[in-house]
C-alpha positions in Angstrom: 0.0 -0.1 -0.2 1.2 2.9 -1.2 -0.9 6.0 -1.1 -3.8 7.1 1.2 -6.5 9.1 0.5 -6.0 10.8 3.8 -9.5 10.2 4.4 -11.9 8.1 6.9 -15.1 6.7 6.9 -16.7 10.0 8.6 -14.7 12.0 5.5 -16.0 10.0 2.7 -18.1 12.7 1.5 -15.6 15.5 1.5 -14.2 14.4 -1.6 -16.2 15.2 -4.8 -18.2 12.4 -6.3 -18.7 12.3 -10.4 -21.2 10.7 -12.0 -20.0 7.8 -14.3 -21.6 6.2 -17.2 -21.9 2.4 -15.7 -21.7 0.7 -18.9 -18.5 2.3 -19.6 -16.7 2.2 -16.5 -16.1 -1.2 -15.4 -14.9 -2.4 -12.2 -13.4 -5.5 -10.7 -13.7 -6.5 -7.0 -12.0 -9.3 -4.6 -12.4 -10.0 -1.0 -9.5 -10.4 1.0 -9.8 -14.0 0.9 -10.0 -14.4 -2.6 -6.8 -14.6 -4.8 -8.1 -13.0 -7.8 -10.8 -10.6 -8.7 -13.8 -12.8 -9.1 -16.8 -10.0 -9.0 -17.1 -7.8 -12.0 -19.6 -4.9 -12.4 -20.0 -1.3 -13.2 -19.3 2.3 -11.3 -22.0 4.6 -11.0 -20.1 7.1 -9.3 -16.7 7.7 -8.2 -14.6 9.7 -6.1 -11.0 9.6 -4.7 -12.4 8.6 -1.4 -15.0 5.7 -2.7 -17.0 4.3 -5.3 -20.5 3.4 -5.8 -20.7 0.2 -7.7 -23.1 -2.9 -9.2 -22.1 -6.1 -9.0 -24.5 -9.5 -9.9 -23.0 -11.1 -6.2 -24.0 -9.3 -2.7 -20.6 -8.2 -0.7 -21.7 -7.5 2.9 -20.8 -4.4 4.4 -18.0 -4.4 6.5 -16.1 -6.8 4.1 -12.3 -5.6 3.4 -12.1 -5.5 -0.6 -9.6 -4.6 -3.3 -11.2 -2.6 -6.1 -9.4 -2.3 -9.8 -11.0 0.4 -11.5 -10.8 0.2 -15.1 -10.1 3.5 -17.1 -11.2 4.0 -20.4 -8.7 3.3 -23.2 -6.7 6.2 -24.4 -6.9 7.9 -20.9 -3.6 6.5 -20.1 -1.1 4.8 -22.1 0.5 1.2 -20.9 -0.5 -1.3 -18.4 -1.2 2.1 -15.6 -4.7 2.5 -17.4 -6.1 0.8 -14.1 -6.5 2.3 -10.7 -6.2 -0.1 -7.3 -7.3 0.5 -4.2 -8.2 -1.1 -1.1 -11.3 -0.2 1.3 -14.3 -1.6 2.7 -18.0 -2.2 1.9 -20.0 0.4 3.7 -23.7 0.0 2.3 -25.8 -1.6 0.0 -29.1 -0.9 -1.4 -31.7 -2.9 0.2 -34.2 -4.8 -2.8 -36.0 -7.9 -2.7 -35.7 -7.9 -6.3 -33.4 -10.4 -7.9 -30.4 -9.3 -10.1 -27.7 -7.0 -9.6 -27.1 -5.5 -6.3 -26.1 -1.6 -5.7 -23.0 -1.1 -3.1 -20.9 1.4 -1.3 -17.1 1.1 -1.0 -14.9 3.7 0.9 -11.0 3.6 0.0 -8.8 3.4 2.9 -5.5 3.2 0.5 -4.1 3.0 -2.6 -2.3 -0.3 -3.9 0.4 1.3 -6.4 2.6 4.4 -6.5 0.9 6.9 -9.0 -2.8 5.3 -8.9 -4.3 8.1 -6.4 -2.4 10.8 -9.0 -4.0 8.9 -11.7 -7.5 8.9 -10.4 -7.5 12.5 -9.7 -6.3 13.2 -13.4 -8.9 11.0 -14.4 -11.7 12.6 -12.5 -10.7 16.2 -12.9 -10.4 16.2 -17.1 -14.0 18.4 -16.7 -15.8 15.1 -18.6 -17.8 14.1 -15.8 -20.8 15.7 -14.0 -20.4 16.2 -10.2 -23.0 14.4 -7.9 -25.0 16.1 -5.1 -23.3 15.8 -2.0 -24.9 14.4 1.4 -25.4 16.8 4.1 
C-alpha cells in the first residue's frame, strides 16, 4: 500500500463524487480472502474516497475489498490504465428484486504508487458531472 486518500469513514463525502456512465466504467472486486478479482461490475459514481458500484453478487457491508477501476482506453497509455484501491464495503441497496446489487465502498489506501494521482487526473479532466453530496 503506497498512497492514502487521507480520509476516514467520516470524511468519505469530503471528496467530490463524479457520476460515471455504468456501462463504460467497469470495476473488478476481490475480497481479501480471494486470490483473484472474482466479481465484475460497473461504477455509478466515483471519487478519490470511494465508489458506488453494481455487482451480480452481494458483498456484505464491512467486508474488506480490493478494487480495480478500469479507466477508458486512451486515458493513460500502457499497463497503468487501471487504478487499484483497498477499502471496504460500507453500504448496499436494499432490494427484494433479483438481479444486480448496488453497493458503496470507501477507499482506505491505494495499492500502487501513482494510483491516487492517476484517479485524480481522470476525475479532474472535466468530462464528468459532479454528484450532489450528502449533508
